[in-house]
N, C-alpha and C positions, 0 to 999 in steps of 0.2 A: 504493500499500499504506500510505503514511503519512497519507493523507487519508481520513477516515471516510466522506466523501460521494462518493468516487470509484467508478466502475464496478467496479474491481478489488476494493475493500473490500466492496462490496455482494455480489459474487460469493463472496468468502471467507466472508461471514456466512450466505449463503442456500443455497449449492450442496449442502450436506449434506442439506438438507431437501427440495429439489426442483431439477430442472434449471433453470438460469438462462440466459435469452436475453441475449446480449451483442452489441454492434455489430460490424460486419465488421472494423474495425481491431483491436479488442482480440482478437477470435477469431483473426484471422490471426496476430497476434504470439504468442499462446499456442500456437497450432498449430506455428508455427516453432520455438518453444522446445522443444516436445515432440519435434519431429523431431531436434533436436540431442541431446536426452536419449537417444533410441534409437540414434543413430549413435555416441555416445560411451559406450555401454553403461552409462548411469546416472551418468557422471562430471559431467555438467552436468544440474542438476535444479532446476526452479523451485518444487518442493514443499518446499524447505528452510526455509520460513517458521517452522515450529515449532522447528527447530534454532537458527535465528538468535535467536529469543526465549529459548530455554533457555540459550544462551551469553551472553545479555545484549548482543547486537550490534544488536538491532532499534532501540533508542532510546538505547543507552549505548555505552560503550567496551569492554564485555565483562566476563564473570565466570565463575567455575567452577560448573557445575551439579552437582547431586547425581546419584547414579546413578539414582535414581527418576525425576527430572525428564528425564534423558536417555533412559531407557527409554520413558517416555510419549511424548516428542517423536518418537522413532524409529518408533513405531507409526503415525505419521501422515505419514511421508515415503516417497515413491516414486511414479513416474508411473502405476503401476497403480491408484492411488486416484482418478485423474482420468478421467472418462468424457466424451468429446467426441462431439457429434452434428453433423456438418457440414450435414446436410440442413436442420435448423431452427436451426442456429447456437447450440446450447445447450451448457452445460458443467455437469456434476454431480460431486460427490464421493461416494465410497462409504461415508464415515464422517465423523462430526463431528470437528472438530479439524484437518482438512486445511486448509492455507493455501498460496496461491501467492505467491511473492516474485519479482518480475521484476527485482530489482536487478542480476542478472548479465547482463542483456541489454538493459535499457531505455535506458541511455545511448547505446549504439550505434544503437539504433533511432531515438532522437531526433535523433542526428546525421544519419542517412540522410534523415529527413524534412526537415531544414533544407537539406541539399544538393539534394534534389529541388525544394524551393522556390526556391532560388537559380538552379537550372538553368532552371526555368520563367520566371524573371524575366530570363534572358539574361545572368547573371553568369558571366564566363569564368574567373575566378580567385578562390579564397577558401580560407582554412584554417579549418575548423570544429572547435572543441574543446569537449568536455564534461568540464570539470574536469581536463583533461590526461590522463585515463586512456583516452579514445577520441577520436581525431582523424580527420578526412577531408580530404585535400588535393584540392581541385577545381582542375584546370588547374595553372598555374604563374605565379609573379610575372613581370612584364615582363623579358625578357632572361635568364630563368633556366630551368634544366631542370626544376625542381621546387621544392617547399618543403623547406627544411632544418630538420629536427626533431632535437632532442637528447633522448635517453632517459636519465633520471636514474639514477644509481648507487643501487641499493636499499640498499647498505650505508653510503652517505655521500651525503646529499641535496645536498651542495655540489659533488659531482663528476658528470661525464657518463660514462655507461657506454658509450654508442655513439651515433653520429650516423647518420641515414638521410635520404635524399632521397625525398620522396613526391610522386607526381603521379597523380591519379585513383585514389587507393588509400587504404585506411584503416590506421591503426595503433591497436591496443588493447593496454593494459598492465594486468596483474593483479599486485598486490604484497601481500606479507604485512605491510608496514609501514604500509599505508593505514589499517588499523584493527586493533589487537591489544592484548593485555594480557599481563602476566607473572604466573605463579603457580608457586611452588616452584622457581624458577630456569628454568622453561620458558616460552617465548613462544608464545601461542596467537593465531592470526590469524583473521580473519573469513571466510576462504575454507574452506568445509566440504567434507568428503568425505561425500556423501549416503549412502554405503553403510555407513560406520562410525559416522556421527553425530558425528564429531570434526573439529576443524580440521586442515588439512594441515600437517605439521611440516617438509616438505621445502624446496622452492625459495624463494628470496627474491623473485623476480620472473619473470614470463613476458610476453614481447612477441610480438604476432602481427600480421603484415602480411596484409591480406585485401581482397577486392574491395569489401566493404561494412562499415560500422561494426557492424551487427547480427551479421554472421558473426564479426568479430573479437572483439566483446564476449563472445559465447557461447564461442568457442574458447579465449580466454585462461584462462577459468575451468576449462574442460574439461581443458586441457593442464596447468594447475597441479595438478589432481587426479590426472591420469593419469601424470605424471612424464615425463621425457625419452624413455625408450625406447618406451613405448606411444604417446606423442605422435608420434614419428617414424613408427611403423607407421600411425597414423591418417592422417598427411599423405600 
């Protein structure tokens, strides 16, 4: 999304004019993201690109959008705007201004690809981390039951909130402190509720244990939006 010459950027530029053929890897990842969108009833949504730009999180640390900016952005958000054709592997948008942002799932997917590569090379034990927000524990260190991982306290980065032991499992964390700004005494985080067009005011952090980094990365955002009660029902 941040590289003008990437296949995703090309898709964002052209898909409102005509269906765009993409390679199997990108199509598969977008299809997976759309599946999580449906299962979470819209809590996870890769069409939040216009909202991320309106709130200043695409290239900056955030800003307060005007009501008009927000209204325009919200008209371009929602899975219904994305038309996928698996037969010829094309993706189209039903209106100009729709943009896909894979930031909520791409780190986990990248971690899974690295783990698959290590397995093919016969690596028995490794801890793969994408910036600390998504990790996968492959096997265990010699003489250990698993990899010991500390989860940072979202209220105090010098403290540990919880420790977990991981083996052949992923850990994904979504936090409001990762990117946020303050306006009028209110802190606004980069994690959006696609249905309201506004940042989530609720939890400080969500941690998900999952079989894959892709699943964990999608679900930590979905659960952040859904809140504790709806997340429990989903699980």
